[in-house]
C-alpha positions, 0 to 999 in steps of 0.5 A, a space after each residue: 415900733 414892736 417886732 410884732 407890729 412890724 410883721 404883722 404890717 409887712 405881711 399884711 401890705 407890703 407882700 399883700 397878704 389877707 388877715 388870714 394868710 399873714 395870721 396863718 403864717 404868723 400862728 396868730 388869730 386874725 383878729 391879733 393880725 388886724 389888731 397889730 395893724 392897726 396900732 402898729 399903723 396908727 404908731 407910723 402916722 404918730 411918728 411921721 406926724 412928729 418928723 413932718 413938725 419937726 422939719 417945719 420948725 
């Protein structure tokens, strides 16, 4: 996962910040944080699906 996506997810989910708080902290527009979180979570979901498929094979 790219660092940019990881940072947005960390600030939003793991540290419990709002999109606007994370955006201020990261120096980004709020929409950029939303986009990075969305695509990062999508990438994470795909990786977990792949891992589950490997474990069940």
